[in-house]
Every structure is written in C-alpha cells, then in structure tokens.
C-alpha positions as CSV (number, residue, x, y, z in Angstrom):
1,M,85.5,80.7,138.8
2,S,83.7,83.4,139.6
3,S,83.3,86.4,137.5
4,P,84.6,89.7,138.7
5,Q,82.0,92.1,139.9
6,P,81.4,95.5,138.0
7,R,82.9,98.3,139.5
8,Q,81.0,101.5,140.2
9,A,80.3,103.7,137.4
10,R,81.6,107.5,138.0
11,A,79.3,109.6,140.2
12,G,76.1,111.2,138.1
13,R,77.0,109.0,135.0
14,R,74.8,107.3,132.6
15,F,76.4,104.1,132.8
16,D,75.5,101.2,134.9
17,S,79.6,100.0,135.3
18,L,82.7,101.5,134.6
19,E,83.2,98.1,132.3
20,Q,79.8,99.2,130.4
21,E,81.3,102.7,129.9
22,V,84.5,101.1,128.6
23,F,82.8,98.7,126.4
24,L,80.2,101.6,124.9
25,N,83.3,104.3,124.6
26,L,85.1,101.4,122.9
27,W,81.8,100.3,120.8
28,R,81.6,104.4,119.9
29,T,85.0,104.9,119.2
30,Y,84.8,101.8,116.4
31,D,82.2,103.3,114.6
32,R,83.2,106.7,114.2
33,L,87.0,105.2,113.1
34,R,85.3,102.9,110.7
35,A,83.4,105.4,108.5
36,L,86.5,106.8,108.0
37,E,87.4,103.3,106.8
38,D,84.2,102.8,105.1
39,E,84.7,105.8,102.8
40,L,87.7,104.8,102.0
41,F,87.5,101.5,100.7
42,A,84.1,102.8,99.0
43,R,86.0,104.5,96.4
44,Y,87.9,100.9,95.3
45,D,84.7,99.0,96.1
46,L,86.2,97.1,99.2
47,T,85.3,96.2,102.2
48,P,87.6,96.4,105.2
49,Q,87.2,92.9,105.4
50,Q,88.2,92.4,101.8
51,Y,91.2,94.9,102.0
52,N,92.1,92.4,105.5
53,A,92.1,89.1,103.4
54,L,94.1,90.6,100.8
55,R,96.7,92.0,103.4
56,L,97.3,88.5,104.5
57,L,97.1,86.9,101.2
58,R,100.1,89.3,100.0
59,S,101.9,88.3,103.4
60,E,102.2,84.5,102.3
61,H,102.8,85.1,98.9
62,P,103.7,83.7,96.4
63,G,102.4,80.8,98.5
64,K,99.2,80.4,99.3
65,M,96.8,79.5,102.4
66,N,94.2,77.5,103.5
67,T,90.8,79.1,103.3
68,L,90.3,78.4,107.4
69,E,93.6,79.5,108.2
70,L,92.4,82.6,106.4
71,A,89.1,83.2,108.0
72,G,91.2,82.4,111.3
73,R,93.6,85.3,110.8
74,L,91.3,87.8,109.8
75,V,90.8,91.1,112.0
76,S,87.3,89.9,112.7
77,H,85.2,87.0,112.4
78,A,84.6,86.4,108.7
79,P,81.0,84.0,109.0
80,D,80.9,83.7,105.6
81,I,84.4,83.4,104.0
82,T,83.5,81.7,100.9
83,R,81.3,84.6,99.6
84,L,83.6,87.3,100.8
85,L,86.4,85.2,98.5
86,D,84.1,84.6,95.5
87,K,83.9,88.4,95.1
88,L,87.5,88.6,95.7
89,E,87.7,86.4,93.0
90,R,85.2,87.9,90.5
91,R,87.5,90.9,90.6
92,E,90.7,88.7,90.1
93,V,92.4,89.9,92.6
94,I,92.8,86.5,94.5
95,E,92.7,82.6,92.9
96,R,91.8,79.2,94.0
97,E,93.0,75.6,93.8
98,R,91.8,72.4,95.2
99,P,95.2,70.6,95.4
100,A,94.3,66.8,93.9
101,D,95.0,64.9,96.5
102,N,92.6,66.6,99.0
103,R,89.6,68.4,97.2
104,R,88.0,69.4,100.3
105,V,90.8,71.7,101.1
106,V,90.9,75.0,99.2
107,R,94.3,77.0,98.8
108,V,94.0,80.8,98.3
109,G,96.4,83.2,96.8
110,I,96.8,86.7,95.8
111,T,97.2,87.7,92.2
112,A,99.2,90.3,90.4
113,A,96.3,92.4,90.1
114,G,95.8,92.0,94.1
115,L,99.3,93.1,94.7
116,S,98.7,96.2,92.3
117,L,95.7,97.2,94.3
118,L,97.3,96.5,97.6
119,D,100.1,98.8,96.1
120,E,97.7,101.6,94.8
121,L,96.1,101.5,98.6
122,S,98.9,101.8,100.4
123,G,99.1,105.7,100.8
124,P,95.3,106.4,100.9
125,V,95.4,103.7,104.0
126,R,98.1,105.3,105.5
127,A,96.6,108.7,105.3
128,C,93.1,107.3,106.6
129,H,95.0,105.8,109.2
130,A,96.3,109.1,110.6
131,R,93.1,110.8,110.2
132,Q,92.1,108.3,112.6
133,L,94.6,108.0,115.1
134,G,97.0,110.7,114.3
135,H,96.4,113.3,116.6
136,L,97.5,110.6,119.5
137,S,101.3,110.8,120.1
138,A,103.7,107.5,119.5
139,A,103.0,106.9,123.2
140,Q,99.6,107.2,123.5
141,L,99.0,104.3,120.3
142,R,101.8,102.3,122.0
143,T,99.9,102.4,125.6
144,L,96.4,102.2,123.5
145,V,97.5,99.0,121.8
146,E,98.7,97.3,125.1
147,L,95.4,98.1,126.9
148,L,93.2,96.8,123.9
149,Q,95.3,93.8,123.8
150,S,95.1,93.2,127.7
151,A,90.9,93.9,127.1
152,R,91.2,91.4,124.6
153,A,93.5,88.3,125.5
154,P,91.3,86.1,128.2
155,H,88.7,86.3,125.0
156,E,91.3,85.0,122.1
157,A,91.6,81.4,121.6
158,P,95.3,80.4,122.3
159,D,96.3,79.7,119.2
160,G,94.5,82.7,117.2
161,G,98.0,84.0,115.8
162,W,96.4,87.7,115.8
163,R,98.2,90.1,118.1
C-alpha cells in the first residue's frame, strides 16, 4: 500500500503541503490551549497528565485498575507511569496495591482526598475549557471533534479505548 501524496499548500503560503499546514496549525493550537491548562493545574501542583489519571481512576471508583490499563487510557502517552503515580501517591490522592496472587500486577485506585481534589477542580476546569474553546459554537465543536477523530483514527490502536 502506498502512502498518499502530500497535497499542494495554498499559493503564496510558507508550508510544503496542505498536510503540513494542518499539522502545524494543530501544534500551535495545542500550544496555546495547553498554556491555559498548565496555568490552571500549576495552581494545584498538578500536571494535566496527573489530572487525567485521577479522572480515569474516578471513573472506576470504588474499583481499581491495573497500572498498564491506566497508562493505555491516558490522553497522551506516559513514558514513566510509575513516577506519575509515585507523585500522586505521595500526595495521598491515589493508593496502590499488589494482589497476593500476582505480585507483578499493580492495581491503582483513587482515594477520598483524590475525589475531593477533583471536586474542587470541577468548576475551574470547566471555566478553563470555556476560555479555551467557548468562542466556538456547539456545531463547530462537534465538527471539530469529528475531524480530529478522523485525523487520529488510522494512528490509534484498534483496542485503544480512547474516543
């Protein structure tokens, strides 16, 4: 199977192809939106990835999930999930356990303190998202979601579980 040929960028533009223009626009948009998110989470001594992990663990509460499953469900790849969880455990917002029947498996759950932190963050996170994308209409947001999913689809693992 051959790769699709890059499409010509618009005349007079500084991009090598239309795909490059789109990619660089995605990258710049991510940078601008991420700055607002970083500002918010810094006030709570959290990273966006730690927040994402807490949200995923809340969805399993009161149950726990395996560390590797959690890593696979994060929005962005976490090369060092152990260190991320170490920091959250030191803050007592998660707890880990090793089942007696398989000591190689580590199960992770959110604590009451973690749930409380997410409750505290709920309003500020919604406000941040409104600052990031509130200028777009609901129809524009739905279209954007569909386009982003389409762009990402060929690069996702079939069983990735992220939508």
